[in-house]
C-alpha positions in Angstrom: 117.2 -63.4 224.3 116.4 -66.1 221.8 118.2 -68.7 224.0 116.4 -67.5 227.1 113.0 -67.9 225.3 114.0 -71.4 224.2 115.0 -72.3 227.7 111.8 -70.9 229.2 109.7 -72.9 226.7 111.5 -76.1 227.6 111.0 -75.4 231.3 107.2 -74.8 230.8 106.9 -78.0 228.8 108.6 -80.1 231.5 106.5 -78.6 234.2 103.2 -79.2 232.2 104.3 -82.8 231.5 104.8 -83.4 235.2 101.6 -81.7 236.4 99.2 -83.2 233.9 99.7 -86.9 234.9 99.5 -85.9 238.5 96.1 -84.3 237.9 94.9 -87.3 235.9 96.0 -89.5 238.8 94.3 -87.3 241.3 91.1 -87.5 239.1 91.3 -91.3 239.1 91.9 -91.3 242.8 88.9 -89.0 243.3 86.6 -91.3 241.3 87.9 -94.3 243.2 87.2 -92.5 246.4 83.7 -91.5 245.3 83.0 -95.1 244.1 84.2 -96.5 247.5 82.0 -94.0 249.4 79.0 -94.9 247.2 79.6 -98.6 247.8 80.1 -98.1 251.5 76.9 -96.0 251.6 75.0 -98.7 249.7 76.4 -101.4 251.9 75.6 -99.4 255.0 72.0 -98.7 253.8 71.6 -102.4 253.0 72.8 -103.5 256.4 70.7 -100.8 258.1 67.6 -102.1 256.3 68.5 -105.7 257.3 69.0 -104.6 260.8 65.7 -102.8 260.9 64.0 -105.8 259.4 65.7 -108.1 261.9 64.6 -105.8 264.7 61.0 -105.9 263.5 61.2 -109.6 263.2 62.5 -110.0 266.8 59.8 -107.5 268.0 57.0 -109.5 266.4 58.1 -112.9 267.6 56.8 -114.5 270.7 58.6 -117.0 272.9 59.5 -120.4 271.5 56.8 -123.1 272.1 59.4 -125.1 274.0 58.4 -122.8 277.0 54.7 -123.9 276.7 53.7 -127.0 278.6 50.5 -127.4 276.5 52.5 -127.2 273.2 55.0 -129.9 274.5 52.1 -132.1 275.6 50.6 -131.7 272.1 53.9 -132.6 270.6 54.0 -135.9 272.5 50.4 -136.6 271.5 51.2 -135.9 267.8 54.3 -138.1 267.9 52.2 -141.0 269.4 49.4 -140.6 266.9 51.7 -140.5 263.9 54.3 -142.9 265.1 57.1 -140.3 264.9 60.1 -139.9 267.1 58.9 -137.9 270.1 62.2 -135.9 270.5 62.1 -134.9 266.8 58.6 -133.6 267.1 59.3 -131.8 270.4 62.3 -130.1 268.8 60.4 -129.0 265.7 57.5 -127.6 267.7 59.7 -126.3 270.5 61.8 -124.2 268.2 58.7 -122.7 266.5 57.5 -119.3 267.8 54.2 -117.6 268.3 53.8 -114.9 265.6 51.4 -112.1 266.6 51.3 -110.8 263.0 50.0 -114.2 261.8 47.2 -114.1 264.4 46.2 -110.6 263.2 46.4 -111.6 259.5 44.0 -114.5 260.0 41.3 -112.4 261.6 38.2 -111.8 259.5 37.5 -108.3 258.2 35.4 -106.1 260.5 31.6 -106.7 260.4 30.0 -104.5 257.8 33.0 -104.3 255.5 31.5 -104.1 252.0 32.7 -106.6 249.4 33.7 -105.2 246.1 34.2 -107.4 243.1 35.7 -104.7 240.9 38.3 -103.8 243.4 39.1 -107.5 244.1 39.4 -108.2 240.4 41.8 -105.3 239.9 44.3 -106.9 242.3 44.7 -110.0 240.2 43.7 -109.2 236.6 46.3 -106.6 235.9 49.2 -106.1 233.5 52.1 -107.3 235.6 50.3 -110.6 236.4 49.2 -111.0 232.8 52.8 -110.5 231.5 54.1 -113.0 234.0 51.4 -115.4 233.0 52.3 -115.2 229.4 55.9 -115.9 230.2 55.0 -118.9 232.4 52.7 -120.3 229.8 55.3 -120.0 227.0 57.9 -121.6 229.2 55.7 -124.5 230.2 53.4 -124.9 227.2 54.1 -128.7 226.6 53.6 -129.5 230.3 50.3 -127.5 230.4 49.1 -129.3 227.3 50.0 -132.7 228.9 48.2 -131.9 232.1 45.1 -130.8 230.2 45.1 -133.9 228.1 45.4 -136.2 231.1 42.9 -134.4 233.4 40.7 -132.2 231.2 41.5 -129.2 233.3 42.2 -126.3 230.9 45.6 -124.7 230.8 44.0 -121.3 231.4 42.6 -122.5 234.8 46.0 -123.9 235.9 47.7 -120.6 234.8 45.0 -118.6 236.6 45.5 -120.4 239.9 49.3 -120.1 240.0 49.0 -116.4 239.0 46.5 -115.5 241.6 48.3 -117.5 244.3 51.9 -116.5 243.9 52.4 -114.5 240.6 54.1 -117.6 239.2 56.4 -118.1 242.1 57.3 -114.5 242.8 55.5 -114.4 246.2 55.5 -117.8 247.9 55.5 -116.5 251.5 58.1 -115.5 254.0 56.9 -117.1 257.2 58.4 -120.3 258.5 55.6 -122.8 258.0 56.2 -124.2 261.5 55.7 -120.8 263.0 52.4 -120.3 261.1 51.0 -123.7 261.8 51.9 -123.7 265.5 50.6 -120.2 266.0 47.3 -121.0 264.5 47.0 -124.5 266.1 47.8 -123.3 269.6 46.9 -119.6 269.6 44.2 -119.1 267.1 42.5 -115.8 267.9 39.6 -116.6 270.3 37.5 -113.7 269.0 37.1 -115.4 265.7 33.5 -116.8 265.3 34.8 -120.3 264.4 38.0 -120.2 266.5 37.7 -123.8 267.9 37.0 -125.3 264.5 39.8 -123.4 262.8 42.3 -124.2 265.5 41.5 -127.9 265.1 42.0 -127.5 261.3 45.4 -126.0 261.8 46.4 -128.7 264.3 45.6 -131.3 261.6 47.7 -129.3 259.1 50.5 -129.2 261.6 50.4 -133.0 261.9 50.3 -133.3 258.1 53.3 -131.0 257.8 55.3 -132.9 260.3 54.4 -136.2 258.7 55.3 -134.8 255.2 58.7 -133.4 256.2 59.6 -136.5 258.2 58.7 -138.7 255.2 60.7 -136.6 252.8 63.7 -136.1 255.1 63.1 -132.3 255.1 64.0 -129.9 257.9 60.5 -128.7 259.0 62.0 -125.4 260.2 63.5 -124.7 256.8 60.4 -124.3 254.7 58.6 -121.0 254.3 55.1 -120.1 253.1 52.1 -118.0 253.7 50.8 -116.8 257.1 48.4 -119.8 256.9 51.1 -122.3 256.2 50.4 -122.7 252.5 53.5 -123.7 250.4 55.1 -123.4 247.0 53.9 -121.9 243.7 50.4 -123.3 244.1 50.2 -122.6 247.9 49.1 -126.1 248.9 48.4 -126.7 252.5 50.4 -129.7 253.9 47.5 -132.1 253.7 46.8 -131.1 250.1 50.5 -131.6 249.2 50.3 -135.1 250.5 46.9 -135.9 248.9 47.1 -134.2 245.6 50.7 -133.4 244.9 52.1 -135.5 242.1 55.5 -136.1 240.5 54.8 -134.7 237.1 58.5 -134.4 236.0 59.4 -138.0 236.8 62.3 -137.3 239.1 60.8 -139.5 241.9 59.6 -136.7 244.3 57.0 -134.0 244.5 58.6 -130.5 244.6 56.0 -127.7 244.6 58.7 -125.1 245.3 61.0 -125.6 242.3 59.5 -127.9 239.8 56.9 -126.1 237.6 56.0 -129.5 236.1 55.0 -130.9 239.5 53.1 -127.6 240.2 51.2 -127.8 237.0 50.4 -131.5 237.4 49.4 -131.1 241.0 47.0 -128.2 240.4 45.4 -130.2 237.6 45.2 -133.3 239.8 43.6 -131.3 242.6 40.7 -130.2 240.4 40.4 -133.7 238.9 40.0 -135.0 242.5 37.3 -132.5 243.1 35.2 -133.5 240.2 36.3 -131.3 237.3 34.2 -132.1 234.3 36.2 -131.7 231.0 34.6 -129.4 228.5 32.0 -127.9 230.8 32.0 -124.1 231.1 32.6 -122.6 234.6 29.7 -120.1 234.5 27.1 -118.2 232.5 25.9 -114.6 232.7 22.7 -113.9 234.5 20.3 -111.0 234.5 18.3 -111.2 237.7 14.7 -110.0 237.8 13.5 -112.1 240.7 11.5 -110.8 243.6 13.0 -110.8 247.1 11.6 -114.2 248.0 12.8 -115.9 244.8 16.2 -114.2 245.0 16.6 -115.4 248.6 15.6 -119.0 247.5 18.1 -118.9 244.7 20.9 -117.7 247.0 20.1 -120.0 249.8 22.4 -122.9 248.7 25.2 -120.4 248.4 27.6 -121.5 245.6 26.6 -125.1 245.6 25.0 -126.0 242.2 21.4 -127.0 243.0 19.0 -125.7 240.4 18.3 -126.7 236.8 18.4 -124.0 234.2 14.6 -124.1 234.0 14.2 -123.8 237.8 16.4 -120.7 237.8 14.4 -119.1 235.0 11.1 -119.9 236.9 12.5 -117.9 239.9 13.5 -114.8 237.9 17.0 -115.5 236.5 17.3 -114.6 232.9 19.8 -116.9 231.1 21.3 -116.8 227.7 20.7 -119.6 225.1 23.9 -121.5 226.0 23.0 -121.6 229.7 19.5 -122.8 228.9 20.9 -125.8 227.1 23.2 -126.7 230.0 22.6 -130.1 231.4 23.5 -130.2 235.1 22.9 -128.2 238.3 23.6 -124.5 238.5 24.1 -122.0 241.4 23.2 -118.4 241.5 26.4 -116.6 242.4 26.3 -113.0 243.7 29.4 -110.8 243.7 28.8 -107.5 245.4 30.2 -104.3 244.1 30.0 -102.1 247.2 27.4 -99.4 246.4 27.1 -100.4 242.8 24.7 -103.2 241.6 26.1 -106.7 242.2 27.2 -109.1 239.5 25.2 -112.3 239.1 26.5 -115.5 237.5 25.1 -119.0 237.1 27.9 -121.2 238.4 28.4 -124.7 237.1 30.0 -127.7 238.9 33.3 -126.5 237.5 32.9 -123.1 239.1 32.2 -124.9 242.4 35.3 -127.1 241.9 37.5 -123.9 241.8 36.0 -122.8 245.1 37.3 -126.0 246.6 40.7 -124.5 246.2 39.6 -121.3 248.0 36.1 -121.1 249.3 35.3 -117.8 247.7 33.3 -117.0 244.5 35.4 -113.8 244.2 38.5 -115.9 244.1 37.1 -118.4 241.6 36.1 -115.7 239.1 39.5 -113.9 239.5 41.2 -117.2 238.6 39.0 -117.7 235.6 39.4 -114.1 234.3 43.1 -114.0 234.9 43.5 -117.2 232.9 41.4 -115.8 230.1 43.4 -112.6 230.1 46.7 -114.5 229.9 45.3 -116.7 227.1 44.2 -113.6 225.1 47.6 -112.0 225.5 49.5 -115.1 224.2 51.4 -114.6 221.0 49.4 -115.8 218.0 
């Protein structure tokens, strides 16, 4: 019996030794199978998303402009005006497409839509943008200092612009610039109150873009930007790129998509060209106690600096001591807050200069306050 027990023990050991590795192998195979399924599912999901996105893209594209006689006539006229090869211009415009989404995006808000500075500000002066701004400033500190020394434009203003425009390059636009500019040049929404004027503007920008890409040997159909055709980290329109873009890194070309040095130098150069005054504040606080007539008179020039500090006081604008000492014209700037009382500022010529980048006092103050918030968050 002892021999039998020994033989049984040996048999059990051999069976266990055979089965255990088999189970381990099965476990590994199961894990591999699960991983493969997960990868396949992820891949399928990815391709499904891309397919849906492609489908939406196809559904929202109109026919190529090559099918439009008026667009081809415009192409020939542009080529003649700019001295460009007519076939090259016809191909660039002809391969562009009408984008209904762009036409919808450019439409003004419905009449009666209340403006709200607090809501507008919250879109831009917020933690994610501030953190990104600190990182951008730290990575480009020397370049920002050089730009400020050469132009007098504060680093905080440059940082504020790039942050508001593209979150420091995170959102530079997904539309083909040619699609945007042709759509808005040839099919600007006719219901817009200034449709003819705006269409003419975008036709000029289309010409500037074709001239720019031809000069730089760039495929005009390769560049992407905003629905309005603005490009790169600073969202320059084509004419602004040509007029104010500068080679600030010394590599012999202007690259507002990839060179942060060129971006910083070009933004500073833009404001210098529009009369930035080094050392001047952008605005002062105002407490308005004016009657309706004086308030209307103060707001009549819009954001164009027109009044002396004394003239503003005479019309019911209470200014602090610093503002009273300001030498130079001021503008009463009103920022509405929906049903809450509006915010009033006394804008200087530098505040006005920021509005030459985007013709909105809300935009200008968002740029200023984002730049201030990033500066305050910088490591000491």
